[in-house]
C-alpha positions as CSV (number, residue, x, y, z in Angstrom):
1,M,20.3,15.5,-5.8
2,E,19.8,14.9,-9.5
3,Q,16.1,14.3,-10.3
4,V,14.9,13.3,-13.7
5,R,11.4,13.8,-15.2
6,P,10.0,10.7,-17.0
7,L,10.2,10.9,-20.7
8,A,6.4,10.7,-20.8
9,D,6.3,14.1,-19.1
10,E,8.9,15.5,-21.5
11,V,6.8,14.4,-24.5
12,A,3.7,15.9,-22.8
13,A,5.6,19.2,-22.4
14,A,6.6,19.1,-26.1
15,V,2.9,18.5,-27.1
16,S,1.8,21.3,-24.8
17,A,4.3,23.7,-26.5
18,A,2.9,22.7,-29.9
19,M,-0.6,23.4,-28.6
20,E,0.4,26.9,-27.5
21,K,1.4,27.6,-31.1
22,T,-1.6,26.0,-32.8
23,L,-4.6,26.5,-30.4
24,P,-6.4,29.5,-29.0
25,A,-5.0,30.7,-25.7
26,E,-8.0,29.5,-23.7
27,L,-7.5,25.9,-24.9
28,A,-3.7,25.8,-25.0
29,S,-3.3,24.7,-21.4
30,A,-5.5,21.6,-21.7
31,D,-4.1,18.2,-20.9
32,P,-2.2,16.9,-24.0
33,L,-3.4,13.4,-23.2
34,V,-0.1,11.7,-23.7
35,R,-0.1,8.0,-22.9
36,P,2.2,5.0,-23.6
37,S,1.1,3.1,-26.7
38,D,1.5,-0.3,-28.3
39,R,1.8,1.3,-31.7
40,A,4.5,3.8,-30.8
41,D,6.5,5.0,-27.8
42,F,3.7,7.4,-26.9
43,Q,0.3,8.5,-28.2
44,A,-1.3,12.0,-27.8
45,N,-5.0,12.2,-28.2
46,V,-5.5,15.9,-27.6
47,A,-6.3,16.7,-31.3
48,L,-9.6,14.7,-31.1
49,S,-10.9,16.5,-28.0
50,M,-9.8,20.0,-29.2
51,A,-11.0,19.6,-32.8
52,K,-14.5,18.9,-31.5
53,R,-14.5,22.1,-29.4
54,L,-13.1,24.2,-32.3
55,G,-15.3,22.7,-35.0
56,Q,-12.2,21.6,-37.0
57,N,-11.1,18.4,-38.7
58,P,-9.2,16.4,-36.0
59,R,-6.7,15.0,-38.6
60,E,-5.9,18.5,-39.8
61,L,-5.3,19.7,-36.3
62,A,-3.2,16.7,-35.5
63,G,-1.2,17.4,-38.6
64,A,-0.4,21.0,-37.4
65,L,0.6,19.6,-34.0
66,R,2.8,17.0,-35.8
67,D,4.6,19.6,-37.9
68,H,5.4,21.7,-34.8
69,L,6.7,18.7,-32.9
70,L,9.0,17.6,-35.7
71,A,10.4,21.1,-36.0
72,N,10.9,21.8,-32.3
73,G,10.7,18.6,-30.3
74,Q,14.1,17.5,-29.1
75,G,14.7,13.8,-29.0
76,I,11.7,13.0,-31.2
77,A,12.4,10.6,-34.0
78,S,9.0,10.5,-35.7
79,V,5.4,11.7,-35.4
80,E,2.6,10.1,-37.3
81,V,-1.1,11.0,-37.6
82,S,-3.1,7.9,-37.1
83,G,-6.8,7.0,-37.3
84,P,-9.2,9.8,-36.7
85,G,-6.5,12.1,-35.3
86,F,-4.1,10.3,-32.9
87,L,-0.5,11.4,-32.7
88,N,1.9,8.4,-32.6
89,I,5.3,9.7,-31.2
90,D,8.6,7.8,-31.2
91,L,11.7,8.9,-29.5
92,T,15.3,8.7,-30.8
93,D,17.5,5.9,-29.3
94,A,20.0,8.6,-28.3
95,A,17.4,10.5,-26.2
96,L,16.4,7.3,-24.5
97,L,19.9,6.2,-23.7
98,E,21.0,9.6,-22.4
99,R,18.1,9.6,-20.0
100,L,18.9,6.0,-18.9
101,A,22.5,6.9,-18.3
102,V,21.5,9.6,-15.8
103,R,19.1,7.3,-14.0
104,L,21.8,4.6,-13.7
105,T,24.1,6.9,-11.7
106,A,21.6,9.3,-10.0
107,P,20.6,8.8,-6.4
108,R,17.2,7.1,-6.0
109,L,17.3,6.3,-9.8
110,G,16.6,10.0,-10.4
111,V,13.0,9.8,-9.1
112,P,11.8,13.3,-8.1
113,A,10.8,13.9,-4.5
114,S,7.3,14.9,-5.6
115,Q,5.8,14.6,-2.1
116,S,8.4,16.8,-0.4
117,G,6.8,19.2,2.1
118,E,3.8,16.9,2.7
119,C,3.1,15.1,6.0
120,A,1.1,11.9,5.6
121,V,-0.4,10.3,8.7
122,I,-1.3,6.7,7.7
123,D,-3.7,4.8,9.9
124,Y,-3.4,1.0,9.2
125,S,-3.4,-2.5,10.6
126,A,-5.3,-1.7,13.8
127,P,-5.8,-5.2,15.4
128,N,-7.7,-5.6,18.7
129,V,-5.9,-6.2,21.9
130,A,-6.5,-9.7,23.5
131,K,-7.4,-11.1,20.0
132,E,-5.2,-12.8,17.5
133,M,-4.5,-11.2,14.2
134,H,-6.5,-12.9,11.5
135,V,-6.7,-12.9,7.7
136,G,-8.9,-9.7,7.8
137,H,-5.9,-7.7,9.1
138,L,-3.7,-8.7,6.1
139,R,-5.0,-6.2,3.6
140,S,-4.8,-3.1,5.8
141,T,-1.4,-4.0,7.1
142,L,0.3,-4.6,3.7
143,I,-1.4,-1.8,1.8
144,G,-0.6,0.6,4.6
145,D,3.0,-0.5,4.7
146,A,3.4,-0.1,0.9
147,L,1.9,3.4,1.1
148,V,4.2,4.4,3.9
149,R,7.2,3.2,1.9
150,V,6.2,4.9,-1.4
151,L,5.2,8.2,0.1
152,G,8.4,8.3,2.2
153,Y,10.5,7.5,-0.8
154,L,8.9,10.4,-2.7
155,G,9.9,12.8,0.1
156,A,6.9,13.0,2.4
157,R,7.2,13.0,6.1
158,V,5.2,9.9,7.1
159,V,3.7,9.1,10.4
160,R,2.8,5.5,10.9
161,Q,-0.3,5.1,13.1
162,N,-1.4,1.7,14.5
163,H,-4.8,2.5,16.1
164,I,-5.2,-0.7,18.1
165,G,-8.5,-1.5,19.9
166,D,-7.4,-1.4,23.5
167,W,-10.3,0.3,25.4
168,G,-13.9,-0.1,26.1
169,T,-16.5,-2.5,27.7
170,Q,-14.8,-5.7,26.5
171,F,-11.8,-5.0,28.7
172,G,-13.9,-4.7,31.8
173,M,-15.6,-8.0,30.9
174,L,-12.2,-9.8,30.2
175,I,-10.4,-8.4,33.3
176,Q,-13.3,-9.3,35.6
177,Y,-13.4,-12.8,34.2
178,I,-9.7,-13.2,34.7
179,F,-9.9,-12.0,38.3
180,E,-12.8,-14.5,39.0
181,H,-10.9,-17.4,37.4
182,P,-7.4,-17.2,38.8
183,E,-6.6,-20.7,37.5
184,A,-6.8,-19.4,33.9
185,S,-3.3,-19.1,32.5
186,W,-2.6,-16.6,29.8
187,R,0.7,-14.8,30.5
188,S,3.6,-15.8,28.3
189,E,5.6,-17.0,31.3
190,D,2.8,-19.4,32.4
191,A,3.9,-22.9,31.7
192,D,0.6,-24.1,30.4
193,V,-0.1,-21.3,28.0
194,A,1.0,-23.5,25.1
195,D,-2.2,-25.6,25.7
196,A,-4.2,-22.6,24.4
197,G,-2.7,-23.1,20.9
198,T,0.3,-21.9,18.9
199,G,-0.6,-18.3,19.5
200,G,0.8,-18.3,23.0
201,A,-0.5,-15.6,25.4
202,V,-2.8,-13.9,22.9
203,S,-4.3,-17.2,21.9
204,A,-5.1,-17.8,25.5
205,L,-6.5,-14.3,26.0
206,D,-8.6,-14.8,22.9
207,A,-10.1,-17.9,24.4
208,L,-10.7,-16.2,27.7
209,Y,-12.4,-13.3,25.9
210,R,-14.8,-15.7,24.2
211,A,-15.5,-17.3,27.6
212,S,-16.1,-13.9,29.2
213,R,-18.4,-12.9,26.4
214,Q,-20.5,-16.0,27.0
215,E,-20.8,-15.4,30.7
216,F,-21.5,-11.7,30.1
217,D,-24.4,-12.6,27.8
218,A,-25.8,-15.4,30.1
219,D,-25.3,-14.0,33.6
220,A,-26.8,-10.7,34.6
221,E,-24.8,-10.5,37.8
222,F,-21.5,-11.1,36.0
223,K,-22.6,-8.4,33.5
224,E,-23.1,-5.9,36.3
225,R,-19.7,-6.8,37.8
226,A,-18.0,-6.4,34.4
227,Q,-19.6,-3.0,33.9
228,R,-18.4,-1.9,37.3
229,R,-14.9,-3.1,36.2
230,V,-15.2,-0.8,33.1
231,V,-15.8,2.1,35.4
232,A,-12.8,1.1,37.6
233,L,-10.6,1.0,34.5
234,Q,-11.8,4.4,33.3
235,S,-11.3,5.9,36.7
236,G,-7.7,4.6,37.1
237,D,-8.2,1.8,39.7
238,E,-4.6,0.5,40.2
239,E,-5.4,-3.2,40.2
240,T,-7.6,-2.9,37.1
241,V,-5.2,-0.7,35.2
242,T,-2.2,-3.0,36.0
243,A,-4.1,-6.0,34.6
244,W,-5.1,-4.0,31.5
245,R,-1.5,-2.9,30.9
246,E,-0.3,-6.5,31.1
247,I,-2.9,-7.6,28.5
248,V,-2.0,-4.7,26.2
249,A,1.7,-5.5,26.5
250,E,1.3,-9.2,25.7
251,S,-0.8,-8.3,22.7
252,A,1.6,-5.7,21.4
253,R,4.5,-8.3,21.6
254,A,2.4,-10.8,19.6
255,F,1.5,-8.2,17.0
256,Q,5.1,-7.4,16.6
257,Q,6.0,-11.0,16.0
258,V,3.6,-11.1,13.1
259,Y,4.8,-7.7,11.7
260,E,8.4,-8.9,11.8
261,R,7.5,-12.1,10.0
262,L,5.7,-10.1,7.4
263,G,8.6,-7.7,7.1
264,V,6.5,-4.5,7.6
265,L,7.7,-1.3,9.2
266,L,5.3,-1.1,12.1
267,T,6.9,-1.1,15.6
268,Q,5.5,-0.8,19.1
269,D,6.4,2.9,18.9
270,D,3.8,3.3,16.2
271,I,1.0,2.1,18.5
272,A,-1.5,4.9,19.4
273,G,-4.5,2.9,20.6
274,E,-8.0,4.1,21.6
275,S,-6.7,4.6,25.1
276,F,-4.1,7.1,24.0
277,Y,-6.8,9.6,23.0
278,N,-9.0,9.1,26.1
279,P,-7.7,12.3,27.8
280,W,-9.0,14.5,24.9
281,L,-12.5,13.1,24.5
282,D,-14.1,15.6,26.8
283,E,-12.4,18.4,24.9
284,V,-13.7,17.1,21.6
285,V,-17.2,17.1,22.9
286,D,-17.0,20.5,24.4
287,E,-15.5,22.0,21.2
288,L,-18.2,20.4,19.0
289,T,-20.9,21.5,21.4
290,D,-19.6,25.1,21.5
291,K,-19.6,25.2,17.7
292,G,-23.2,24.0,17.6
293,I,-22.4,20.7,15.8
294,L,-23.6,18.2,18.5
295,E,-27.2,17.7,19.2
296,D,-29.0,16.0,22.2
297,S,-30.8,12.9,21.3
298,E,-32.4,10.9,24.2
299,G,-29.6,11.9,26.5
300,A,-26.8,11.2,24.0
301,K,-24.7,13.6,22.0
302,V,-24.9,13.0,18.3
303,V,-24.5,14.6,14.9
304,F,-27.3,14.3,12.3
305,F,-26.9,14.5,8.5
306,D,-29.6,15.5,6.1
307,D,-28.6,13.0,3.5
308,I,-27.7,10.0,5.6
309,R,-30.8,8.0,6.4
310,G,-31.6,4.5,7.3
311,P,-34.6,2.2,7.2
312,E,-38.0,3.9,7.1
313,D,-36.1,7.0,6.0
314,K,-35.0,7.7,9.6
315,P,-31.8,9.8,10.1
316,V,-28.7,7.9,11.0
317,P,-26.7,9.8,13.5
318,M,-23.0,9.8,14.4
319,L,-23.0,8.8,18.1
320,V,-20.3,10.8,19.9
321,R,-21.2,10.4,23.5
322,K,-23.6,7.8,24.9
323,R,-26.5,8.6,27.2
324,D,-24.5,7.1,30.2
325,G,-21.6,9.5,29.5
326,G,-19.4,6.8,27.8
327,Y,-17.7,7.3,24.5
328,G,-17.7,5.1,21.4
329,Y,-15.2,4.8,18.6
330,A,-16.6,7.8,16.8
331,A,-15.4,10.1,19.6
332,T,-12.0,8.4,19.6
333,D,-11.7,8.8,15.8
334,L,-12.6,12.5,16.0
335,A,-9.9,13.0,18.7
336,T,-7.4,11.0,16.6
337,L,-8.0,13.2,13.5
338,R,-7.8,16.4,15.5
339,H,-4.6,15.2,17.1
340,S,-3.1,14.2,13.7
341,V,-3.7,17.7,12.3
342,Q,-2.8,19.8,15.3
343,E,0.1,17.8,16.7
344,H,1.6,16.1,13.6
345,G,0.9,18.9,11.1
346,A,-0.7,16.4,8.7
347,T,-1.5,17.6,5.2
348,R,-2.8,14.2,4.3
349,L,-4.7,11.7,6.4
350,I,-5.0,8.2,5.0
351,Y,-7.1,5.6,6.7
352,V,-6.5,2.1,5.3
353,V,-9.6,0.4,6.5
354,D,-12.2,-2.1,5.3
355,A,-14.7,-0.7,2.8
356,R,-17.6,-1.5,5.1
357,Q,-16.6,1.5,7.2
358,S,-17.2,3.9,4.4
359,Q,-20.2,5.6,6.0
360,H,-18.4,6.1,9.3
361,F,-15.5,7.8,7.6
362,D,-17.8,10.0,5.5
363,M,-19.4,11.2,8.8
364,L,-16.0,11.6,10.4
365,F,-14.6,13.8,7.7
366,R,-17.8,15.9,7.4
367,V,-17.9,16.6,11.1
368,S,-14.2,17.4,11.2
369,R,-14.6,19.9,8.3
370,R,-17.5,21.6,10.1
371,A,-15.3,21.8,13.2
372,G,-12.5,23.4,11.3
373,W,-10.0,20.6,11.9
374,L,-10.0,19.7,8.2
375,T,-9.3,22.7,6.0
376,D,-8.6,23.0,2.3
377,E,-4.9,22.4,3.1
378,V,-5.6,19.0,4.6
379,E,-6.8,16.0,2.5
380,A,-8.6,13.2,4.3
381,V,-9.0,9.9,2.5
382,H,-10.6,6.6,3.4
383,A,-8.4,4.2,1.4
384,A,-11.0,1.5,1.5
385,N,-10.1,-2.1,0.8
386,G,-12.1,-5.1,-0.1
387,T,-12.1,-8.6,1.5
388,I,-10.0,-11.7,1.0
389,N,-11.8,-14.9,-0.1
390,G,-10.7,-18.5,-0.3
391,P,-9.7,-20.1,-3.6
392,D,-13.3,-20.9,-4.3
393,G,-14.2,-17.2,-4.2
394,R,-16.2,-17.5,-0.9
395,P,-15.3,-15.8,2.4
396,F,-12.1,-17.2,3.7
397,K,-12.8,-19.4,6.7
398,T,-11.3,-22.4,8.5
399,R,-12.7,-25.9,7.9
400,A,-14.6,-25.4,11.1
401,G,-16.0,-22.2,9.8
402,G,-13.9,-19.9,12.0
403,T,-11.7,-17.0,11.1
404,V,-8.3,-17.9,9.7
405,R,-5.4,-16.9,11.9
406,L,-2.8,-14.8,10.0
407,A,0.0,-16.9,11.4
408,D,-1.6,-20.1,10.0
409,L,-2.0,-18.5,6.6
410,L,1.7,-17.6,6.5
411,D,2.6,-21.1,7.7
412,D,0.6,-22.6,4.8
413,A,2.3,-20.3,2.3
414,L,5.7,-21.2,3.7
415,A,5.0,-25.0,3.4
416,Q,3.9,-24.7,-0.2
417,A,6.8,-22.4,-1.1
418,R,9.3,-24.9,0.4
419,Q,7.8,-27.7,-1.7
420,V,7.9,-25.6,-4.9
421,V,11.5,-24.4,-4.3
422,A,12.7,-27.9,-3.5
423,E,11.3,-29.2,-6.8
424,K,12.9,-26.2,-8.7
425,D,16.3,-26.6,-7.1
426,P,16.8,-30.0,-5.4
427,G,20.5,-29.2,-4.7
428,L,19.7,-26.7,-1.9
429,T,20.8,-27.6,1.6
430,Q,18.2,-27.6,4.3
431,E,19.3,-24.2,5.6
432,E,19.3,-22.7,2.1
433,L,15.9,-24.2,1.4
434,D,14.5,-22.7,4.6
435,Q,15.9,-19.3,3.7
436,V,14.7,-19.2,0.1
437,A,11.2,-20.6,1.1
438,E,10.7,-18.0,3.8
439,V,11.7,-15.1,1.4
440,A,9.5,-16.6,-1.4
441,S,6.5,-17.3,0.7
442,V,6.3,-13.8,2.3
443,G,7.0,-12.2,-1.1
444,A,4.2,-14.3,-2.7
445,V,1.7,-13.3,-0.1
446,K,2.6,-9.6,-0.3
447,Y,2.6,-9.5,-4.1
448,A,-0.8,-11.3,-4.4
449,E,-2.2,-8.7,-2.1
450,L,-0.5,-5.7,-3.6
451,S,-1.1,-6.6,-7.2
452,T,-4.8,-6.4,-6.7
453,S,-6.6,-3.1,-6.6
454,R,-7.3,-2.4,-2.9
455,V,-11.0,-1.8,-3.6
456,K,-11.6,-5.2,-5.0
457,D,-12.0,-8.5,-3.3
458,Y,-9.6,-11.3,-4.2
459,S,-9.1,-15.0,-3.7
460,F,-6.2,-16.2,-1.6
461,D,-4.8,-19.1,-3.6
462,V,-1.4,-20.2,-2.2
463,S,-0.7,-22.7,-5.0
464,R,-0.9,-19.9,-7.6
465,M,0.9,-17.4,-5.4
466,V,4.1,-19.4,-5.0
467,S,4.5,-20.2,-8.7
468,F,7.7,-19.2,-10.5
469,N,5.5,-18.3,-13.6
470,G,2.9,-15.7,-14.2
471,Q,2.2,-12.5,-12.3
472,T,3.5,-13.6,-8.9
473,G,6.0,-12.2,-6.4
474,V,8.2,-15.3,-6.9
475,Y,8.5,-14.6,-10.6
476,L,9.7,-11.1,-9.9
477,Q,12.2,-12.3,-7.3
478,Y,13.4,-15.0,-9.7
479,T,13.9,-12.4,-12.4
480,H,16.0,-10.3,-10.0
481,T,18.2,-13.3,-9.2
482,R,18.6,-14.1,-12.9
483,I,19.8,-10.6,-13.6
484,A,22.1,-10.7,-10.6
485,S,23.6,-14.0,-12.0
486,I,24.2,-12.4,-15.4
487,L,26.0,-9.5,-13.7
488,R,28.1,-11.9,-11.6
489,K,29.2,-13.8,-14.7
490,A,30.1,-10.5,-16.4
491,E,32.4,-9.6,-13.5
492,S,34.1,-13.0,-13.8
493,V,35.3,-12.4,-17.3
494,E,37.3,-9.7,-18.9
495,G,35.4,-7.0,-20.8
496,P,33.9,-3.5,-20.5
497,S,31.8,-2.7,-17.5
498,A,28.2,-1.6,-17.8
499,A,27.8,1.8,-19.5
500,F,25.3,3.3,-21.8
501,H,26.4,4.3,-25.3
502,P,24.0,6.9,-26.8
503,E,25.5,6.5,-30.2
504,L,24.2,3.0,-30.6
505,T,21.1,2.0,-32.6
506,L,18.9,-0.1,-30.3
507,E,17.1,-3.3,-31.1
508,P,13.3,-3.0,-30.6
509,A,13.5,-5.1,-27.4
510,E,16.2,-2.9,-26.0
511,H,14.2,0.3,-26.8
512,S,11.1,-1.2,-25.2
513,L,13.0,-2.2,-22.0
514,G,14.5,1.3,-21.9
515,L,11.0,2.9,-22.0
516,A,9.8,0.6,-19.2
517,L,12.8,1.6,-17.1
518,D,12.2,5.3,-17.5
519,A,8.6,4.9,-16.4
520,F,9.5,3.9,-12.8
521,G,9.0,7.3,-11.3
522,R,5.7,7.7,-13.0
523,A,4.4,4.5,-11.5
524,L,5.3,5.7,-8.1
525,T,3.5,9.0,-8.7
526,E,0.4,7.0,-9.7
527,V,0.6,5.2,-6.3
528,A,0.9,8.5,-4.5
529,D,-2.0,10.0,-6.4
530,T,-4.4,7.0,-6.2
531,L,-3.2,5.3,-3.0
532,E,-3.2,2.1,-5.1
533,P,0.0,0.0,-4.7
534,H,-1.1,-2.3,-7.5
535,Q,0.0,0.4,-9.9
536,L,3.6,-0.3,-8.8
537,A,3.1,-4.1,-8.6
538,G,1.8,-4.1,-12.2
539,Y,4.6,-1.9,-13.4
540,L,7.2,-4.3,-11.9
541,Y,5.6,-7.2,-13.6
542,N,5.6,-5.5,-17.0
543,L,9.2,-4.5,-16.4
544,A,10.1,-8.1,-15.7
545,K,8.3,-9.2,-18.9
546,S,10.1,-6.5,-20.9
547,F,13.4,-7.8,-19.5
548,T,12.6,-11.4,-20.4
549,G,11.8,-10.3,-24.0
550,F,15.1,-8.3,-24.2
551,Y,17.2,-11.2,-22.8
552,E,15.6,-13.8,-25.1
553,S,16.3,-11.7,-28.2
554,C,19.5,-9.7,-27.4
555,P,22.7,-11.6,-26.3
556,V,24.4,-9.9,-23.5
557,L,27.7,-11.7,-22.7
558,K,28.8,-13.4,-26.0
559,G,28.8,-12.7,-29.7
560,V,28.4,-8.9,-29.5
561,A,30.7,-5.9,-29.9
562,P,32.2,-4.5,-26.6
563,E,30.1,-1.3,-26.7
564,V,26.9,-3.3,-27.3
565,R,27.9,-5.7,-24.5
566,A,28.5,-2.7,-22.1
567,N,25.2,-1.1,-23.1
568,R,23.2,-4.3,-22.5
569,L,25.0,-4.9,-19.2
570,A,23.9,-1.3,-18.3
571,L,20.3,-2.3,-19.2
572,C,20.6,-5.3,-17.0
573,E,22.0,-3.3,-14.0
574,L,19.4,-0.6,-14.3
575,T,16.7,-3.3,-14.5
576,R,18.1,-5.1,-11.4
577,A,18.3,-1.8,-9.5
578,T,14.8,-0.8,-10.5
579,L,13.3,-4.2,-9.6
580,A,15.1,-4.2,-6.3
581,Q,13.9,-0.7,-5.4
582,G,10.4,-1.3,-6.6
583,L,10.1,-4.6,-4.7
584,G,11.5,-2.9,-1.6
585,L,8.8,-0.3,-1.8
586,L,6.3,-3.1,-1.7
587,G,8.1,-4.6,1.3
588,I,9.3,-7.6,-0.8
589,A,12.8,-8.9,-0.6
590,A,14.9,-8.9,-3.8
591,P,17.3,-11.8,-3.3
592,D,20.5,-12.2,-5.4
593,R,20.2,-16.0,-5.3
594,M,17.1,-18.2,-5.2
């Protein structure tokens, strides 16, 4: 498979070679600090940092590096010393076009499989059984899905892990309530489930859960019966386990409907809920006890940390086993991590979970390292995400103050996308309008999420999301359809097909677009390194803007020589392919017509 390094890496290698000739050996391996620049193709800032350490004039050092680059750097058109010692580096059009020609024909656009040999276990989405998915699940689900796609594309073996909440006291409470209220309909085949709302069986279960919680809190006798039901579930009582399995199955079907509507990769085969790890909890406690990690605290098994303290400077422990012998989610997460390393051979553990769980994951990783499950060969990361707010910047709630159902949020986006698309193209049939609106609405929601740094909060504003202008998913999809239209027109008339011609002199807009196209692989590497899908989302937006600038200033189909036409068609085709691949890695459809 032909793999192509980004030109930025080639320039960095050339600057490093110049550093080896001009700097002392102990400094020659430093980062050459090569970055894209508005003043040139690339800028290298290494002369400033090195000159300070050597006590030299940075412009003189930059001049020495420039001379070596001009004498030895292949494909370099010019190098200028700027300001206090920056190196502004421009490439030849031929070098750029030769690189683009390889990318156009290479599998995977020539992107290197930089994650080959890695195994990434990605824990994301994780809704709770018997509860409807709500707006709070959107971020983890979409960020996790994008990371799965990107790391897999870069060659990693990826394990999708949907750690649903399907165990614990709440199920004894819910099952007991259902047994005591046989008139309560909740199964999908029950005729009156629709009365519970548009969520079907899980909507009905959600309502029953809230009712059971009220009774649990208000009635001490029901609370005692519910607690006995928990024991029955944990001990394998057939009647209780059968009811529990039905509830889990109904929930899993409902989750899958949402996942399919969102177009994410999760399936029911990816579910590994809390119950899955139940058989190993005793082993985990025994192993941690044998290694001297667990301590007794008022009958419970806990881990204390010298530097994690709460109010009044009291230590905050990680509770692994309760005084009654039961287990909390900390024990399950420890078993999950242990299983991921030992059974899946994970080299990278990624937990896409709300930032408010940061202390829990800090404890989880520290205990796991003390236990020897996490070694220097295994990286564990809490890929924390912020929250979603409403358009007013306040926490996203319904008018009644409740949590927004994820299905309702998608319905709202679909309705507004249908209105915008109908105004944009009133000639669409109803079927065409429905198809375009569905693709645009899901793409809009995804891009709004994935174009924001995962650590930041953001406002969910559907009106802005479905716009054909600005930094939106719809704008990127529309750019793809516009390029596809250009290529269809080119096929309908006689003339040379798309092909790069390295002998040509490029217009500035062509050169700029070519540089943007070459940077695709580097954007993916940034996502892999930082676990920030917004690096790719931002790259695609800048690529679309570069294409718009190119198309507005460089005629493609008419009024140009055949080789120029072929070259510009090749730029169009590579842009289309890169946009399609990039959007696909964000889980966004790239339609040919819109």
